[in-house]
N, C-alpha and C positions, 0 to 999 in steps of 0.2 A: 591523511585520514580520511582511512575503506570503513567500511559498512554494510557490514551481512547480518540478512531475513536467513532466518532459523522453522525452518517447523516438523516434526514429522520423522527426527534425523535427517531433513534433507537442508541444503541453505535452497533458496525460492530465489533467491535476489543477492546482488554481489552491486558496492557501487563505491565511487568517490569522488560521485555526483550529488548529493543530495542534499538536501532542504531541508533543518530543521521550522517547524511552526507546531507551536505549542508544545518540546519536546517529543514530538515525531519526527520520524527520515520521512521526507520522501522523494523516494526511488522516482528514475528515468523509467519509463516502463520500457524502455533497451535492457535495462538490466535486472529487467525482473524474467523468469522463467517462466513463459506464455503458455507453456504445459501443463501448470500449477489453475491455472486461474479458471474456473467457469463461473459465466454473467449471473449475475444473480437480478434481481427486480426490486430489489428492499434500493429505497432510498432514506436518508435526513436531510432537514436542513441544522444549520450553522446561521448566527446573524450576522457574520463579519465572513465569512464563508461562503456561500450558498448552499447550495444542491453538494451532498454526496451522491457515488454511483458506489457499489459494491459486487464485490466477485466472494465468492468461495474458494477455499481452494481445497486440490485434491493432489494425496501425497500416498501413492505408494497402496491406495484403495482407502485410505480415510480424506471425508471431509471435516474441515472447519468453513462451517455457517459463518458467510460473508464476513469474513476475518482479512480481507483488501480490500482497503478503500481510498477513490480519487475521485477530482472534482472537475468534470470534464472541463464545466465553465466557468467559474469560477466571480466571486466580486472583484472587482481594481484591488483592492486591499490586498487582495489570495494569489495576483496573479502568477507569482513567481511558481505555486503549486499547482498552474494548473496540465491536467495527465500524468501527473508524477501519481506513484500507489503506495498507498500508508499499508499500514499491520495492523492487526493490538492482538485478541483475544486468545492466546498462549504464546505469538508467534517469537521465536527470541528475535531481536532486535540487539545485533552489538557489534561497535564502533573497536581499531583495531590501528 
């Protein structure tokens, strides 16, 4: 199965190696276009996954604040998503 993430008319991630947790596809970082990721200072905390860090997406001059997140140092139960990137806030993620 191949999974694609698209926002603002552009494919921003494409992979056949995503990990699904709680309905979200987590992409390996090498399968995400690094040119669209802008670091963000935002963090949130999940009781079982740990602290999430965010990226703002920037595509064709448009910005989508904190639309990508990842866990650089997840708790042991979420080790399979360490460093992987997931999307929300209008990013279309489709399986094919």
